N, C-alpha and C positions, 0 to 999 in steps of 0.2 A: 592343352597344357598351359599355353601362354595366358589364356583367359582366366584360368584358375589362379595363376600367379597374380594377375592384376586384381582379381576379386579379393584374394587374401591380403594383398598389399593395402587396398582401401579399407578392408575390415580392421586390420591392425592399426592403420593410421587413425581411424575414427576412435578406436578404443584408447590409443595412447595419448590423444590430445585432450582427454577429459570429457569428451562429448558423451552425453547420455540422453536418452529419451526422457521427456518430462513424465513425472509420476512420483510415486512414493519414494522418498529418499531411502537408500539402502540401509542406512544406520538408524532409521526410526525403529523403535521397538514394535514388534508385531502385536503387542498388547494395545497399542494406541490405535483406536478405531474411530473415536468420536472427539469432537472439539467444540468448545463453547467460546463464542466471540461476543462479549458484552459491549454495550454502548461505552465508548471511551469517555473518560473524565474530561471535562472541558470547562475550564474557568474563564474562557474568553467570551466576548460579546457575540460571537458567531454561534447562535443558540443551537442549531441542528447539526453542527459539524461533527460532534462525537458520534451521533447516530449515522450520519452519512458515511463516515470512515469505517465504522463497524460493518455496515451494509456492504460496502465495497470489498472488505476483507472476506466476508462470508461468500460473496459471489465468486471471488478469486479461488477460494478453497474448494468450493463446489465445482468450479470449472475444472480444477486439477483432478478431482475425484479421489484425493488421498484420504479424506476423512468425511464422516457424516456430521453435519452441524446438529447440535443437540442443546438441551438446556444444561445449566450448571451442575445439577445433581447427577446427571448421567454422563458427564464429560470425562474423558481420560486426560484431556489437555485443555488449558484455558489460555487464550491469546488476548491479553488485556493491554491497554495503553492509556496514555494521557496526552492531550494536546497541551503543550506548554505555552505557546504564544501564536498569535496571528497578527501580522501587521500589514498595512496597506500604505503605499507611498507613491507619490507622483514619479513618473519616469520620463515623460516628455511633455512639453508645454508649447502652446501656440503663442500666448502672451503670458505675462507674469502670473495672472490669476486663472488662466484657463488650462486645465489639464487635458491632454490628449490621450495619454496612456498611463496606466498604473501597473504596479507590481505588487502582488500579494505574496507574502512569505509566511510559511507555517513551520513551526518547530514542534516535535513530538518525541515521545519515548514509548517503547513497547517491550513486552516480555511474554515468553511462552513458558508456562509452568505446568507441571503434572498435578495429579490429585493431591499429592502430599505437600505441595507448595515448593517443590524443588525447581529452581530456575533452569530451564533447558536452553533457552536462548534469550538474549537481551540486547537491545540497542537503545542507548539513552540520548543519541544525537541524530535522530531522523530529521531531515529538513527538505523542503521543496519550495520552489518559487514558480510563479506563473505570471506572465504579463497579459494584459487585456486592454482593449481600446475603451475609451470613455465616450459615451454618447451624450449629446446635449439633453438636459432634463426636459421632459415633456410632461405637462400637467396631467395627472391621472395615471402615469406609467411608473414603473419601477425606477428608482433614482439611479441605481448602479447595477444594471443587469449583468454586466460583465464579471462582477465580483462573484456572483453565484456560480457562473460557468467555470471561472478560474478555480474556485474552491472545489468544485466537483471534479475537475481534472486533476487537481493536486491529490485528492482522496483516491482516485483511481490509480495514479502513479505510485502513491505510497503503499497501497494494497499490493501492487505488483512487486515493488521493492522489498517489502516485508516478507512476502511469500518466498521470493527467491533467496533472500538472506537466510531465512529459516531452513529452506530445503538444501541450500548449499553449505550450511554450517556443519552438516553431519558428514 
């Protein structure tokens, strides 16, 4: 009897704290089965960034298993976005002209819409930063290899944030 009481106590505790298993949000319409994630608009000089961010979002959605990724014509939902700005600045210096560490900062906005164009979720103030070390330039090698890695990490983080904001907003 005591074990049953303890088991029920833990069950009620988990339910009351808002804990839920990852999966399809309960308030998502059962009609929504497919989603289209286009390459994000990107007016910055980081050419592939819109493609990388869309790819990370697709991976995150596929990992959750809530929707099937499809093309625009067959999609019930569209998750689109725009990168607003990317800036890189020095963070620490060895001497006045030698940067040891940089910080990359990305601002973006995203929205989830249904077939009719009705906005289901929107966030116009997404942002992330990532710091990375700067290596001395070597002839024939990439000038700033840390920037690519930092931008990739930012895209992964934003995909995770966007997915959780969408799934928790219902």
